[in-house]
N, C-alpha and C positions, 0 to 999 in steps of 0.2 A: 358710098359718097360718090365715085362717080357718077351712078345712074343719077342722085339728087341733083348734084351741082355743075357735070360733065366737067371731061377733061380738062377741056383749054378752060376752063375757069379755075378747075381746081391750080391747075402751072401756074397762073395767075396769080393767085393766093398765096404761094409758096415765092413768088418773085417779090411780092411787096410784103412779107413776112405778115401772113395772117395764119391760122390756125383752122381746124375746125375740130370742136368736142361735142362729143354728143349732139350730131346733127347741128350742132350748132358755130356761125361765123363767130368766130371771137379773136383779139389781137391780141399777138404772143407779145406778153409787156417784155419776157425777156430777151427777146430779138430786135424787137422794136428801138426799146430804149437802153442806150450800152451802161446807162447808170443804174438802172435797175439788176442788169446781168451779176451771176455771184464771183465777178472780176473784183468788185468794189463790195462785197460781205463778205469779208475773214477781217478776223482782229489784225487792224495794222501795227498793235503791239508787238515790238521786237522784242522774241526772244532773247534770253541773254544767255548765249551759247559761249561754251568756254570756249579756250584757242584750239583744242582737237577737235570738238566736235565743228566748230569753223571751218577748219582744215578739211575734214570728210565731208562737210558739205559741199565746199566750193570744189573739191576732187572729183564730186559725183556730177558737179552743176557742168564741169568742162570736160570732163573725161569722156571718152568715145566708148565706152563698153558698154554693155548693153544690163550685164548685170552686177550687183556689187555685193559682198557682205560683210555685215557689221557685228560684230561680237562684242558682247558685252556683260557685264552680270547686268541681274536686273536695277534699275535706280543709277545706271550709267549715263543716262540721258540719250538712248537710242532715239526714245520719241521726240524727244524736241527738232533732232537731226529732220526725224521724218517729215514732223508739222512745217520746217520751213521749207523742204524740197515738195509739199503739198501747196505751201504759197507762191512759191516760183512757180510750179504749172500753172494755178489762176492767174497768176500775173501775166504767162503768156497766151491768156485764152484756155489754157488746156482743163484736164479735170484728174484725177487722182483715184485710187480703190487701195485703199488700207482694209486688210485682212488681218485677221483675229482669230484666235481658238474657241469656242463658242464659249469656253471658260474663260477667256481674257475679257470679254466682251462686257465687263460688269459697268454697274450704274457710271463708277470715277472714270472710265474710260468712254464712256459714250461723253457727260459731264464735260472733260476736256476735249474734246472734238467739238462740242456744239458752244462750248467759250470760245472757239478760234474760229469756225465754221459755220455762218448761220444759216449757208443753205446747205445741209447736211444729210444727206441719206443711209439710214440705216435698215441692215439688212441680215434678221437674223430667223431661229427657226420658231420662234413666238410669235411671229407676225402672223395675223388674221390674212388669209386672201386678202382680201377687200385691201388692208394694210398695205401688205404686198403689191399688188396692183397699180397703188397709188405712187408710189415708190418708185417703180420701174416707170412708170408713167412719166414721172418728175425726172428722174432722171433719162431717159429717150429724149423729152422737149427740151431738155439742155438748164431745166429750171436748178435743177441740183448738181453741181459738178465734182461734188466728194462722197464716197459712199465707204461708206465704216460698216465692215461686216463679216462675215463667218465666210470660209471656203467657196458654197454658191454665185458669193456675192462678186467671184470672180469674172460671170459672165451678164454681169450689170452693164449696160449700153452706154458707159460714158463718152463722151462725144472727146473727139480729139486728144484723147487718154495720153498720157505722160507719164506717168510713175502706178505702178503696181509694187502695193508693198508689204510684204508679208513679215507680221511681228510674231516672234516665238516659235518659229517654227523647231519642232523637237522632233530628234528622232524615235521610231516606233520599234 
């Protein structure tokens, strides 16, 4: 790219929020137009958190600890708290990674997140190399700031990462 366009011109493109794709100059709509940002592309429908869930969410949001452990039986509503935390990250121009075991990455889980987050990257072992590259590129460019995936998704290049949520962590 530098050979084709020159370093000075490339730096100018970066300043005016233009990106290069396949040796073609292209406006990056996610940088140029804030209304197209993922910040505005999640379900604005408020979750109906219980009093306890709301307290946990607020403790995390207001807390100064780096790590929190939510313990609860299956169906106790931990995922609802996680989703609200991810929405908070998006409202603050951040992103989040939600890690699940491969066995938990079910169509129901994917569907639940897709209903909440329009621009969702899904990373798992059944992706083709092309699908994986496409997802990583969209994460790297900031087009997708919510990642749902298995352990290897921890390496996703999420911009302004606010939360890493590990769901269903079991002892082995």
